[in-house]
mmCIF file of the N, C-alpha and C atoms, coordinates in Angstrom:
data_MODEL
# 
_entry.id   MODEL 
# 
loop_
_atom_site.group_PDB 
_atom_site.id 
_atom_site.type_symbol 
_atom_site.label_atom_id 
_atom_site.label_alt_id 
_atom_site.label_comp_id 
_atom_site.label_asym_id 
_atom_site.label_entity_id 
_atom_site.label_seq_id 
_atom_site.pdbx_PDB_ins_code 
_atom_site.Cartn_x 
_atom_site.Cartn_y 
_atom_site.Cartn_z 
_atom_site.occupancy 
_atom_site.B_iso_or_equiv 
_atom_site.pdbx_formal_charge 
_atom_site.auth_seq_id 
_atom_site.auth_comp_id 
_atom_site.auth_asym_id 
_atom_site.auth_atom_id 
_atom_site.pdbx_PDB_model_num 
ATOM 1   N N  . MET A 1 1  ? 2.970   20.268 -6.463  1.00 0.00 ? 1  MET A N  1 
ATOM 2   C CA . MET A 1 1  ? 2.784   19.092 -5.399  1.00 0.00 ? 1  MET A CA 1 
ATOM 3   C C  . MET A 1 1  ? 1.412   19.678 -4.866  1.00 0.00 ? 1  MET A C  1 
ATOM 4   N N  . GLN A 1 2  ? 0.408   18.703 -4.487  1.00 0.00 ? 2  GLN A N  1 
ATOM 5   C CA . GLN A 1 2  ? -0.991  18.622 -3.998  1.00 0.00 ? 2  GLN A CA 1 
ATOM 6   C C  . GLN A 1 2  ? -0.761  19.016 -2.835  1.00 0.00 ? 2  GLN A C  1 
ATOM 7   N N  . PRO A 1 3  ? -2.067  19.663 -1.739  1.00 0.00 ? 3  PRO A N  1 
ATOM 8   C CA . PRO A 1 3  ? -1.936  20.143 -0.471  1.00 0.00 ? 3  PRO A CA 1 
ATOM 9   C C  . PRO A 1 3  ? -1.661  19.122 0.308   1.00 0.00 ? 3  PRO A C  1 
ATOM 10  N N  . ASN A 1 4  ? -1.841  17.744 -0.051  1.00 0.00 ? 4  ASN A N  1 
ATOM 11  C CA . ASN A 1 4  ? -2.028  16.602 0.841   1.00 0.00 ? 4  ASN A CA 1 
ATOM 12  C C  . ASN A 1 4  ? -0.282  16.023 0.817   1.00 0.00 ? 4  ASN A C  1 
ATOM 13  N N  . GLY A 1 5  ? 0.364   16.878 -0.144  1.00 0.00 ? 5  GLY A N  1 
ATOM 14  C CA . GLY A 1 5  ? 1.758   16.562 -0.191  1.00 0.00 ? 5  GLY A CA 1 
ATOM 15  C C  . GLY A 1 5  ? 2.212   15.460 -1.199  1.00 0.00 ? 5  GLY A C  1 
ATOM 16  N N  . ARG A 1 6  ? 1.085   14.968 -1.952  1.00 0.00 ? 6  ARG A N  1 
ATOM 17  C CA . ARG A 1 6  ? 1.601   14.035 -3.006  1.00 0.00 ? 6  ARG A CA 1 
ATOM 18  C C  . ARG A 1 6  ? 1.558   14.619 -4.346  1.00 0.00 ? 6  ARG A C  1 
ATOM 19  N N  . SER A 1 7  ? 2.504   14.035 -4.919  1.00 0.00 ? 7  SER A N  1 
ATOM 20  C CA . SER A 1 7  ? 2.612   14.897 -6.397  1.00 0.00 ? 7  SER A CA 1 
ATOM 21  C C  . SER A 1 7  ? 1.489   14.399 -7.026  1.00 0.00 ? 7  SER A C  1 
ATOM 22  N N  . PRO A 1 8  ? 1.136   15.304 -8.240  1.00 0.00 ? 8  PRO A N  1 
ATOM 23  C CA . PRO A 1 8  ? 0.166   14.997 -9.147  1.00 0.00 ? 8  PRO A CA 1 
ATOM 24  C C  . PRO A 1 8  ? 0.161   13.421 -9.630  1.00 0.00 ? 8  PRO A C  1 
ATOM 25  N N  . VAL A 1 9  ? 1.389   13.283 -10.267 1.00 0.00 ? 9  VAL A N  1 
ATOM 26  C CA . VAL A 1 9  ? 1.464   11.915 -10.882 1.00 0.00 ? 9  VAL A CA 1 
ATOM 27  C C  . VAL A 1 9  ? 1.038   10.720 -9.904  1.00 0.00 ? 9  VAL A C  1 
ATOM 28  N N  . GLU A 1 10 ? 1.358   10.740 -8.384  1.00 0.00 ? 10 GLU A N  1 
ATOM 29  C CA . GLU A 1 10 ? 0.987   9.614  -7.658  1.00 0.00 ? 10 GLU A CA 1 
ATOM 30  C C  . GLU A 1 10 ? -0.474  10.002 -7.151  1.00 0.00 ? 10 GLU A C  1 
ATOM 31  N N  . ALA A 1 11 ? -1.150  10.891 -7.690  1.00 0.00 ? 11 ALA A N  1 
ATOM 32  C CA . ALA A 1 11 ? -2.463  10.970 -7.067  1.00 0.00 ? 11 ALA A CA 1 
ATOM 33  C C  . ALA A 1 11 ? -3.208  10.421 -8.499  1.00 0.00 ? 11 ALA A C  1 
ATOM 34  N N  . LEU A 1 12 ? -2.772  10.641 -10.095 1.00 0.00 ? 12 LEU A N  1 
ATOM 35  C CA . LEU A 1 12 ? -3.179  9.916  -10.975 1.00 0.00 ? 12 LEU A CA 1 
ATOM 36  C C  . LEU A 1 12 ? -2.961  8.213  -11.159 1.00 0.00 ? 12 LEU A C  1 
ATOM 37  N N  . VAL A 1 13 ? -2.166  8.113  -10.203 1.00 0.00 ? 13 VAL A N  1 
ATOM 38  C CA . VAL A 1 13 ? -1.416  6.679  -10.465 1.00 0.00 ? 13 VAL A CA 1 
ATOM 39  C C  . VAL A 1 13 ? -2.353  5.678  -9.422  1.00 0.00 ? 13 VAL A C  1 
ATOM 40  N N  . GLU A 1 14 ? -2.603  6.525  -8.428  1.00 0.00 ? 14 GLU A N  1 
ATOM 41  C CA . GLU A 1 14 ? -3.838  5.942  -7.175  1.00 0.00 ? 14 GLU A CA 1 
ATOM 42  C C  . GLU A 1 14 ? -5.047  6.077  -7.938  1.00 0.00 ? 14 GLU A C  1 
ATOM 43  N N  . ARG A 1 15 ? -5.498  6.980  -8.697  1.00 0.00 ? 15 ARG A N  1 
ATOM 44  C CA . ARG A 1 15 ? -6.712  7.143  -9.350  1.00 0.00 ? 15 ARG A CA 1 
ATOM 45  C C  . ARG A 1 15 ? -7.267  5.735  -10.462 1.00 0.00 ? 15 ARG A C  1 
ATOM 46  N N  . VAL A 1 16 ? -5.791  5.545  -10.885 1.00 0.00 ? 16 VAL A N  1 
ATOM 47  C CA . VAL A 1 16 ? -5.730  4.376  -12.039 1.00 0.00 ? 16 VAL A CA 1 
ATOM 48  C C  . VAL A 1 16 ? -6.234  2.998  -11.409 1.00 0.00 ? 16 VAL A C  1 
ATOM 49  N N  . ASN A 1 17 ? -5.121  2.794  -10.537 1.00 0.00 ? 17 ASN A N  1 
ATOM 50  C CA . ASN A 1 17 ? -5.087  1.736  -9.494  1.00 0.00 ? 17 ASN A CA 1 
ATOM 51  C C  . ASN A 1 17 ? -5.889  1.454  -8.531  1.00 0.00 ? 17 ASN A C  1 
ATOM 52  N N  . SER A 1 18 ? -6.885  2.182  -8.475  1.00 0.00 ? 18 SER A N  1 
ATOM 53  C CA . SER A 1 18 ? -8.343  2.131  -7.958  1.00 0.00 ? 18 SER A CA 1 
ATOM 54  C C  . SER A 1 18 ? -9.296  1.385  -8.631  1.00 0.00 ? 18 SER A C  1 
ATOM 55  N N  . LEU A 1 19 ? -9.353  1.551  -9.984  1.00 0.00 ? 19 LEU A N  1 
ATOM 56  C CA . LEU A 1 19 ? -10.181 1.212  -10.782 1.00 0.00 ? 19 LEU A CA 1 
ATOM 57  C C  . LEU A 1 19 ? -10.277 -0.655 -10.976 1.00 0.00 ? 19 LEU A C  1 
ATOM 58  N N  . ARG A 1 20 ? -11.092 -1.237 -11.132 1.00 0.00 ? 20 ARG A N  1 
ATOM 59  C CA . ARG A 1 20 ? -11.295 -2.678 -10.980 1.00 0.00 ? 20 ARG A CA 1 
ATOM 60  C C  . ARG A 1 20 ? -10.884 -2.892 -12.435 1.00 0.00 ? 20 ARG A C  1 
ATOM 61  N N  . GLU A 1 21 ? -10.264 -4.389 -12.413 1.00 0.00 ? 21 GLU A N  1 
ATOM 62  C CA . GLU A 1 21 ? -10.167 -5.003 -13.987 1.00 0.00 ? 21 GLU A CA 1 
ATOM 63  C C  . GLU A 1 21 ? -11.393 -5.311 -14.773 1.00 0.00 ? 21 GLU A C  1 
ATOM 64  N N  . PRO A 1 22 ? -11.431 -4.857 -16.054 1.00 0.00 ? 22 PRO A N  1 
ATOM 65  C CA . PRO A 1 22 ? -10.557 -4.843 -16.754 1.00 0.00 ? 22 PRO A CA 1 
ATOM 66  C C  . PRO A 1 22 ? -10.305 -2.694 -17.535 1.00 0.00 ? 22 PRO A C  1 
ATOM 67  N N  . TYR A 1 23 ? -11.145 -2.468 -16.265 1.00 0.00 ? 23 TYR A N  1 
ATOM 68  C CA . TYR A 1 23 ? -10.880 -0.643 -16.526 1.00 0.00 ? 23 TYR A CA 1 
ATOM 69  C C  . TYR A 1 23 ? -9.696  -0.225 -16.109 1.00 0.00 ? 23 TYR A C  1 
ATOM 70  N N  . ARG A 1 24 ? -9.039  -0.850 -15.121 1.00 0.00 ? 24 ARG A N  1 
ATOM 71  C CA . ARG A 1 24 ? -7.743  -0.213 -14.719 1.00 0.00 ? 24 ARG A CA 1 
ATOM 72  C C  . ARG A 1 24 ? -6.633  -0.588 -16.068 1.00 0.00 ? 24 ARG A C  1 
ATOM 73  N N  . GLN A 1 25 ? -6.705  -1.460 -16.776 1.00 0.00 ? 25 GLN A N  1 
ATOM 74  C CA . GLN A 1 25 ? -5.792  -2.131 -17.796 1.00 0.00 ? 25 GLN A CA 1 
ATOM 75  C C  . GLN A 1 25 ? -6.376  -0.881 -18.990 1.00 0.00 ? 25 GLN A C  1 
ATOM 76  N N  . ASN A 1 26 ? -7.587  -0.656 -19.063 1.00 0.00 ? 26 ASN A N  1 
ATOM 77  C CA . ASN A 1 26 ? -8.111  0.119  -20.398 1.00 0.00 ? 26 ASN A CA 1 
ATOM 78  C C  . ASN A 1 26 ? -7.527  1.523  -19.990 1.00 0.00 ? 26 ASN A C  1 
ATOM 79  N N  . ALA A 1 27 ? -7.835  1.994  -18.652 1.00 0.00 ? 27 ALA A N  1 
ATOM 80  C CA . ALA A 1 27 ? -6.867  3.187  -18.361 1.00 0.00 ? 27 ALA A CA 1 
ATOM 81  C C  . ALA A 1 27 ? -5.743  3.562  -18.643 1.00 0.00 ? 27 ALA A C  1 
ATOM 82  N N  . ILE A 1 28 ? -4.747  2.243  -18.416 1.00 0.00 ? 28 ILE A N  1 
ATOM 83  C CA . ILE A 1 28 ? -3.375  2.427  -18.827 1.00 0.00 ? 28 ILE A CA 1 
ATOM 84  C C  . ILE A 1 28 ? -3.072  2.458  -20.456 1.00 0.00 ? 28 ILE A C  1 
ATOM 85  N N  . LEU A 1 29 ? -3.952  1.975  -20.932 1.00 0.00 ? 29 LEU A N  1 
ATOM 86  C CA . LEU A 1 29 ? -4.304  1.960  -22.122 1.00 0.00 ? 29 LEU A CA 1 
ATOM 87  C C  . LEU A 1 29 ? -4.230  3.015  -22.919 1.00 0.00 ? 29 LEU A C  1 
ATOM 88  N N  . TRP A 1 30 ? -5.401  3.748  -22.471 1.00 0.00 ? 30 TRP A N  1 
ATOM 89  C CA . TRP A 1 30 ? -5.841  5.088  -22.993 1.00 0.00 ? 30 TRP A CA 1 
ATOM 90  C C  . TRP A 1 30 ? -4.826  5.937  -22.879 1.00 0.00 ? 30 TRP A C  1 
ATOM 91  N N  . LEU A 1 31 ? -3.828  6.309  -21.432 1.00 0.00 ? 31 LEU A N  1 
ATOM 92  C CA . LEU A 1 31 ? -2.746  6.993  -21.001 1.00 0.00 ? 31 LEU A CA 1 
ATOM 93  C C  . LEU A 1 31 ? -1.508  6.599  -22.096 1.00 0.00 ? 31 LEU A C  1 
ATOM 94  N N  . ALA A 1 32 ? -1.160  5.556  -22.461 1.00 0.00 ? 32 ALA A N  1 
ATOM 95  C CA . ALA A 1 32 ? -0.471  5.302  -23.364 1.00 0.00 ? 32 ALA A CA 1 
ATOM 96  C C  . ALA A 1 32 ? -0.858  5.935  -24.867 1.00 0.00 ? 32 ALA A C  1 
ATOM 97  N N  . HIS A 1 33 ? -1.904  5.830  -25.436 1.00 0.00 ? 33 HIS A N  1 
ATOM 98  C CA . HIS A 1 33 ? -2.276  6.363  -26.246 1.00 0.00 ? 33 HIS A CA 1 
ATOM 99  C C  . HIS A 1 33 ? -2.273  7.791  -26.441 1.00 0.00 ? 33 HIS A C  1 
ATOM 100 N N  . CYS A 1 34 ? -2.728  8.492  -25.299 1.00 0.00 ? 34 CYS A N  1 
ATOM 101 C CA . CYS A 1 34 ? -2.686  10.248 -25.165 1.00 0.00 ? 34 CYS A CA 1 
ATOM 102 C C  . CYS A 1 34 ? -1.304  10.549 -25.147 1.00 0.00 ? 34 CYS A C  1 
ATOM 103 N N  . THR A 1 35 ? -0.203  9.642  -24.401 1.00 0.00 ? 35 THR A N  1 
ATOM 104 C CA . THR A 1 35 ? 0.967   9.930  -24.439 1.00 0.00 ? 35 THR A CA 1 
ATOM 105 C C  . THR A 1 35 ? 2.020   9.559  -25.266 1.00 0.00 ? 35 THR A C  1 
ATOM 106 N N  . ARG A 1 36 ? 1.384   8.757  -26.259 1.00 0.00 ? 36 ARG A N  1 
ATOM 107 C CA . ARG A 1 36 ? 2.080   8.050  -27.294 1.00 0.00 ? 36 ARG A CA 1 
ATOM 108 C C  . ARG A 1 36 ? 3.451   7.083  -26.763 1.00 0.00 ? 36 ARG A C  1 
ATOM 109 N N  . GLN A 1 37 ? 3.658   6.748  -26.094 1.00 0.00 ? 37 GLN A N  1 
ATOM 110 C CA . GLN A 1 37 ? 4.678   6.079  -25.054 1.00 0.00 ? 37 GLN A CA 1 
ATOM 111 C C  . GLN A 1 37 ? 3.965   4.826  -24.594 1.00 0.00 ? 37 GLN A C  1 
ATOM 112 N N  . PRO A 1 38 ? 4.843   3.866  -24.720 1.00 0.00 ? 38 PRO A N  1 
ATOM 113 C CA . PRO A 1 38 ? 4.328   2.262  -24.172 1.00 0.00 ? 38 PRO A CA 1 
ATOM 114 C C  . PRO A 1 38 ? 4.181   2.765  -22.436 1.00 0.00 ? 38 PRO A C  1 
ATOM 115 N N  . MET A 1 39 ? 3.324   1.813  -21.939 1.00 0.00 ? 39 MET A N  1 
ATOM 116 C CA . MET A 1 39 ? 3.324   2.017  -20.347 1.00 0.00 ? 39 MET A CA 1 
ATOM 117 C C  . MET A 1 39 ? 3.909   0.455  -19.531 1.00 0.00 ? 39 MET A C  1 
ATOM 118 N N  . THR A 1 40 ? 4.860   -0.008 -19.869 1.00 0.00 ? 40 THR A N  1 
ATOM 119 C CA . THR A 1 40 ? 5.209   -0.860 -19.309 1.00 0.00 ? 40 THR A CA 1 
ATOM 120 C C  . THR A 1 40 ? 5.268   -0.929 -18.037 1.00 0.00 ? 40 THR A C  1 
ATOM 121 N N  . ASP A 1 41 ? 6.100   -0.038 -17.711 1.00 0.00 ? 41 ASP A N  1 
ATOM 122 C CA . ASP A 1 41 ? 6.110   0.091  -15.736 1.00 0.00 ? 41 ASP A CA 1 
ATOM 123 C C  . ASP A 1 41 ? 5.139   1.331  -15.904 1.00 0.00 ? 41 ASP A C  1 
ATOM 124 N N  . PHE A 1 42 ? 4.014   1.566  -15.913 1.00 0.00 ? 42 PHE A N  1 
ATOM 125 C CA . PHE A 1 42 ? 2.805   2.399  -15.868 1.00 0.00 ? 42 PHE A CA 1 
ATOM 126 C C  . PHE A 1 42 ? 3.449   3.694  -14.840 1.00 0.00 ? 42 PHE A C  1 
ATOM 127 N N  . GLN A 1 43 ? 3.768   3.200  -13.595 1.00 0.00 ? 43 GLN A N  1 
ATOM 128 C CA . GLN A 1 43 ? 3.809   4.792  -12.696 1.00 0.00 ? 43 GLN A CA 1 
ATOM 129 C C  . GLN A 1 43 ? 5.241   5.424  -13.134 1.00 0.00 ? 43 GLN A C  1 
ATOM 130 N N  . ARG A 1 44 ? 6.437   4.448  -13.627 1.00 0.00 ? 44 ARG A N  1 
ATOM 131 C CA . ARG A 1 44 ? 7.661   5.149  -13.864 1.00 0.00 ? 44 ARG A CA 1 
ATOM 132 C C  . ARG A 1 44 ? 7.482   5.767  -15.443 1.00 0.00 ? 44 ARG A C  1 
ATOM 133 N N  . GLU A 1 45 ? 6.923   5.198  -16.460 1.00 0.00 ? 45 GLU A N  1 
ATOM 134 C CA . GLU A 1 45 ? 6.762   5.962  -17.517 1.00 0.00 ? 45 GLU A CA 1 
ATOM 135 C C  . GLU A 1 45 ? 5.528   7.238  -17.533 1.00 0.00 ? 45 GLU A C  1 
ATOM 136 N N  . LEU A 1 46 ? 4.800   7.063  -16.560 1.00 0.00 ? 46 LEU A N  1 
ATOM 137 C CA . LEU A 1 46 ? 3.829   8.493  -16.673 1.00 0.00 ? 46 LEU A CA 1 
ATOM 138 C C  . LEU A 1 46 ? 4.594   9.630  -15.810 1.00 0.00 ? 46 LEU A C  1 
ATOM 139 N N  . HIS A 1 47 ? 5.488   9.127  -14.817 1.00 0.00 ? 47 HIS A N  1 
ATOM 140 C CA . HIS A 1 47 ? 6.378   10.296 -14.381 1.00 0.00 ? 47 HIS A CA 1 
ATOM 141 C C  . HIS A 1 47 ? 7.505   10.777 -15.570 1.00 0.00 ? 47 HIS A C  1 
ATOM 142 N N  . LEU A 1 48 ? 7.638   9.908  -16.016 1.00 0.00 ? 48 LEU A N  1 
ATOM 143 C CA . LEU A 1 48 ? 8.630   10.127 -17.172 1.00 0.00 ? 48 LEU A CA 1 
ATOM 144 C C  . LEU A 1 48 ? 8.551   11.335 -18.146 1.00 0.00 ? 48 LEU A C  1 
ATOM 145 N N  . PHE A 1 49 ? 7.132   10.702 -18.329 1.00 0.00 ? 49 PHE A N  1 
ATOM 146 C CA . PHE A 1 49 ? 6.203   12.140 -19.514 1.00 0.00 ? 49 PHE A CA 1 
ATOM 147 C C  . PHE A 1 49 ? 5.604   13.075 -18.970 1.00 0.00 ? 49 PHE A C  1 
ATOM 148 N N  . ILE A 1 50 ? 5.025   13.231 -17.969 1.00 0.00 ? 50 ILE A N  1 
ATOM 149 C CA . ILE A 1 50 ? 4.481   14.245 -17.338 1.00 0.00 ? 50 ILE A CA 1 
ATOM 150 C C  . ILE A 1 50 ? 6.061   15.245 -16.776 1.00 0.00 ? 50 ILE A C  1 
ATOM 151 N N  . ASP A 1 51 ? 7.016   14.535 -16.207 1.00 0.00 ? 51 ASP A N  1 
ATOM 152 C CA . ASP A 1 51 ? 8.053   15.429 -16.144 1.00 0.00 ? 51 ASP A CA 1 
ATOM 153 C C  . ASP A 1 51 ? 8.887   16.288 -17.392 1.00 0.00 ? 51 ASP A C  1 
ATOM 154 N N  . GLY A 1 52 ? 8.341   15.537 -18.459 1.00 0.00 ? 52 GLY A N  1 
ATOM 155 C CA . GLY A 1 52 ? 9.007   16.149 -19.833 1.00 0.00 ? 52 GLY A CA 1 
ATOM 156 C C  . GLY A 1 52 ? 8.020   17.177 -20.357 1.00 0.00 ? 52 GLY A C  1 
ATOM 157 N N  . LEU A 1 53 ? 7.111   17.376 -19.573 1.00 0.00 ? 53 LEU A N  1 
ATOM 158 C CA . LEU A 1 53 ? 6.018   18.450 -20.006 1.00 0.00 ? 53 LEU A CA 1 
ATOM 159 C C  . LEU A 1 53 ? 6.390   19.813 -19.735 1.00 0.00 ? 53 LEU A C  1 
ATOM 160 N N  . THR A 1 54 ? 6.205   21.036 -20.353 1.00 0.00 ? 54 THR A N  1 
ATOM 161 C CA . THR A 1 54 ? 6.160   22.232 -19.566 1.00 0.00 ? 54 THR A CA 1 
ATOM 162 C C  . THR A 1 54 ? 5.427   22.402 -18.630 1.00 0.00 ? 54 THR A C  1 
ATOM 163 N N  . PRO A 1 55 ? 5.483   23.527 -17.701 1.00 0.00 ? 55 PRO A N  1 
ATOM 164 C CA . PRO A 1 55 ? 4.318   23.465 -16.464 1.00 0.00 ? 55 PRO A CA 1 
ATOM 165 C C  . PRO A 1 55 ? 3.164   23.728 -16.722 1.00 0.00 ? 55 PRO A C  1 
ATOM 166 N N  . THR A 1 56 ? 3.072   24.542 -17.758 1.00 0.00 ? 56 THR A N  1 
ATOM 167 C CA . THR A 1 56 ? 1.664   24.751 -18.165 1.00 0.00 ? 56 THR A CA 1 
ATOM 168 C C  . THR A 1 56 ? 0.882   23.825 -18.645 1.00 0.00 ? 56 THR A C  1 
ATOM 169 N N  . VAL A 1 57 ? 1.744   22.961 -19.681 1.00 0.00 ? 57 VAL A N  1 
ATOM 170 C CA . VAL A 1 57 ? 1.119   21.876 -20.492 1.00 0.00 ? 57 VAL A CA 1 
ATOM 171 C C  . VAL A 1 57 ? 1.012   20.531 -19.158 1.00 0.00 ? 57 VAL A C  1 
ATOM 172 N N  . ARG A 1 58 ? 2.017   20.582 -18.557 1.00 0.00 ? 58 ARG A N  1 
ATOM 173 C CA . ARG A 1 58 ? 1.810   19.580 -17.493 1.00 0.00 ? 58 ARG A CA 1 
ATOM 174 C C  . ARG A 1 58 ? 0.195   19.654 -16.305 1.00 0.00 ? 58 ARG A C  1 
ATOM 175 N N  . GLU A 1 59 ? 0.050   21.085 -15.736 1.00 0.00 ? 59 GLU A N  1 
ATOM 176 C CA . GLU A 1 59 ? -0.935  21.298 -15.613 1.00 0.00 ? 59 GLU A CA 1 
ATOM 177 C C  . GLU A 1 59 ? -2.504  20.604 -15.983 1.00 0.00 ? 59 GLU A C  1 
ATOM 178 N N  . ARG A 1 60 ? -2.245  20.978 -17.358 1.00 0.00 ? 60 ARG A N  1 
ATOM 179 C CA . ARG A 1 60 ? -3.394  20.545 -17.942 1.00 0.00 ? 60 ARG A CA 1 
ATOM 180 C C  . ARG A 1 60 ? -3.680  19.551 -18.224 1.00 0.00 ? 60 ARG A C  1 
ATOM 181 N N  . PHE A 1 61 ? -2.437  18.742 -18.209 1.00 0.00 ? 61 PHE A N  1 
ATOM 182 C CA . PHE A 1 61 ? -2.745  17.368 -18.548 1.00 0.00 ? 61 PHE A CA 1 
ATOM 183 C C  . PHE A 1 61 ? -3.449  16.564 -17.379 1.00 0.00 ? 61 PHE A C  1 
ATOM 184 N N  . VAL A 1 62 ? -2.752  17.250 -16.169 1.00 0.00 ? 62 VAL A N  1 
ATOM 185 C CA . VAL A 1 62 ? -3.210  16.517 -15.107 1.00 0.00 ? 62 VAL A CA 1 
ATOM 186 C C  . VAL A 1 62 ? -4.660  16.898 -14.824 1.00 0.00 ? 62 VAL A C  1 
ATOM 187 N N  . ILE A 1 63 ? -4.753  17.957 -14.745 1.00 0.00 ? 63 ILE A N  1 
ATOM 188 C CA . ILE A 1 63 ? -6.260  18.319 -14.684 1.00 0.00 ? 63 ILE A CA 1 
ATOM 189 C C  . ILE A 1 63 ? -7.395  17.682 -15.535 1.00 0.00 ? 63 ILE A C  1 
ATOM 190 N N  . GLN A 1 64 ? -7.169  17.457 -16.568 1.00 0.00 ? 64 GLN A N  1 
ATOM 191 C CA . GLN A 1 64 ? -7.897  16.719 -17.688 1.00 0.00 ? 64 GLN A CA 1 
ATOM 192 C C  . GLN A 1 64 ? -8.029  15.245 -17.573 1.00 0.00 ? 64 GLN A C  1 
ATOM 193 N N  . THR A 1 65 ? -6.962  14.716 -17.221 1.00 0.00 ? 65 THR A N  1 
ATOM 194 C CA . THR A 1 65 ? -6.769  13.242 -16.554 1.00 0.00 ? 65 THR A CA 1 
ATOM 195 C C  . THR A 1 65 ? -7.627  12.920 -15.707 1.00 0.00 ? 65 THR A C  1 
ATOM 196 N N  . ARG A 1 66 ? -7.226  13.751 -14.894 1.00 0.00 ? 66 ARG A N  1 
ATOM 197 C CA . ARG A 1 66 ? -8.142  13.410 -13.333 1.00 0.00 ? 66 ARG A CA 1 
ATOM 198 C C  . ARG A 1 66 ? -9.341  13.854 -13.602 1.00 0.00 ? 66 ARG A C  1 
ATOM 199 N N  . MET A 1 67 ? -10.229 14.267 -14.295 1.00 0.00 ? 67 MET A N  1 
ATOM 200 C CA . MET A 1 67 ? -11.392 14.631 -14.788 1.00 0.00 ? 67 MET A CA 1 
ATOM 201 C C  . MET A 1 67 ? -12.053 12.977 -15.401 1.00 0.00 ? 67 MET A C  1 
ATOM 202 N N  . VAL A 1 68 ? -11.023 12.790 -16.353 1.00 0.00 ? 68 VAL A N  1 
ATOM 203 C CA . VAL A 1 68 ? -11.454 11.415 -16.728 1.00 0.00 ? 68 VAL A CA 1 
ATOM 204 C C  . VAL A 1 68 ? -11.555 10.582 -16.113 1.00 0.00 ? 68 VAL A C  1 
ATOM 205 N N  . LEU A 1 69 ? -10.323 10.410 -15.300 1.00 0.00 ? 69 LEU A N  1 
ATOM 206 C CA . LEU A 1 69 ? -10.219 9.266  -14.577 1.00 0.00 ? 69 LEU A CA 1 
ATOM 207 C C  . LEU A 1 69 ? -11.459 9.247  -13.183 1.00 0.00 ? 69 LEU A C  1 
ATOM 208 N N  . GLU A 1 70 ? -11.550 10.453 -12.504 1.00 0.00 ? 70 GLU A N  1 
ATOM 209 C CA . GLU A 1 70 ? -12.734 10.626 -11.873 1.00 0.00 ? 70 GLU A CA 1 
ATOM 210 C C  . GLU A 1 70 ? -14.241 9.865  -12.294 1.00 0.00 ? 70 GLU A C  1 
ATOM 211 N N  . ASP A 1 71 ? -14.558 10.240 -13.589 1.00 0.00 ? 71 ASP A N  1 
ATOM 212 C CA . ASP A 1 71 ? -15.503 9.858  -14.362 1.00 0.00 ? 71 ASP A CA 1 
ATOM 213 C C  . ASP A 1 71 ? -15.483 8.572  -14.452 1.00 0.00 ? 71 ASP A C  1 
ATOM 214 N N  . ALA A 1 72 ? -14.523 8.056  -14.871 1.00 0.00 ? 72 ALA A N  1 
ATOM 215 C CA . ALA A 1 72 ? -14.343 6.474  -15.033 1.00 0.00 ? 72 ALA A CA 1 
ATOM 216 C C  . ALA A 1 72 ? -14.583 5.870  -13.560 1.00 0.00 ? 72 ALA A C  1 
ATOM 217 N N  . CYS A 1 73 ? -14.013 6.111  -12.571 1.00 0.00 ? 73 CYS A N  1 
ATOM 218 C CA . CYS A 1 73 ? -14.156 5.608  -10.942 1.00 0.00 ? 73 CYS A CA 1 
ATOM 219 C C  . CYS A 1 73 ? -15.956 5.532  -10.801 1.00 0.00 ? 73 CYS A C  1 
ATOM 220 N N  . ARG A 1 74 ? -16.443 6.731  -11.373 1.00 0.00 ? 74 ARG A N  1 
ATOM 221 C CA . ARG A 1 74 ? -17.642 7.168  -11.139 1.00 0.00 ? 74 ARG A CA 1 
ATOM 222 C C  . ARG A 1 74 ? -18.773 5.989  -11.671 1.00 0.00 ? 74 ARG A C  1 
ATOM 223 N N  . TYR A 1 75 ? -18.325 5.967  -13.020 1.00 0.00 ? 75 TYR A N  1 
ATOM 224 C CA . TYR A 1 75 ? -18.887 4.787  -13.965 1.00 0.00 ? 75 TYR A CA 1 
ATOM 225 C C  . TYR A 1 75 ? -18.731 3.541  -13.950 1.00 0.00 ? 75 TYR A C  1 
ATOM 226 N N  . PHE A 1 76 ? -17.445 3.317  -13.262 1.00 0.00 ? 76 PHE A N  1 
ATOM 227 C CA . PHE A 1 76 ? -16.928 1.451  -13.568 1.00 0.00 ? 76 PHE A CA 1 
ATOM 228 C C  . PHE A 1 76 ? -16.766 1.172  -12.180 1.00 0.00 ? 76 PHE A C  1 
ATOM 229 N N  . GLY A 1 77 ? -16.785 2.172  -10.998 1.00 0.00 ? 77 GLY A N  1 
ATOM 230 C CA . GLY A 1 77 ? -16.482 1.593  -9.808  1.00 0.00 ? 77 GLY A CA 1 
ATOM 231 C C  . GLY A 1 77 ? -14.935 1.213  -9.262  1.00 0.00 ? 77 GLY A C  1 
ATOM 232 N N  . ASN A 1 78 ? -14.806 1.681  -8.341  1.00 0.00 ? 78 ASN A N  1 
ATOM 233 C CA . ASN A 1 78 ? -13.446 1.019  -7.628  1.00 0.00 ? 78 ASN A CA 1 
ATOM 234 C C  . ASN A 1 78 ? -13.452 -0.279 -7.153  1.00 0.00 ? 78 ASN A C  1 
ATOM 235 N N  . HIS A 1 79 ? -12.167 -0.569 -6.619  1.00 0.00 ? 79 HIS A N  1 
ATOM 236 C CA . HIS A 1 79 ? -12.058 -1.801 -5.888  1.00 0.00 ? 79 HIS A CA 1 
ATOM 237 C C  . HIS A 1 79 ? -12.974 -1.958 -4.680  1.00 0.00 ? 79 HIS A C  1 
ATOM 238 N N  . ALA A 1 80 ? -13.777 -3.429 -4.665  1.00 0.00 ? 80 ALA A N  1 
ATOM 239 C CA . ALA A 1 80 ? -14.245 -2.895 -3.173  1.00 0.00 ? 80 ALA A CA 1 
ATOM 240 C C  . ALA A 1 80 ? -13.244 -3.445 -1.952  1.00 0.00 ? 80 ALA A C  1 
# 
């Protein structure tokens, strides 16, 4: 749980959803590739994937993914 009370998954989902299309869909496809799972229901599938990781791997995945998504938002912009 993050200091603001949100789960790490909620923060990642919010970050992805803040991207404009087609970058949002590209981020979802990238996550599907990383997780090797389809992301038909993006939020649910990401929760299931992250819940299945060990705590150490989960933390590293969230940190690395957050950094990539922050760069994506910086380069491709957020919703207006």
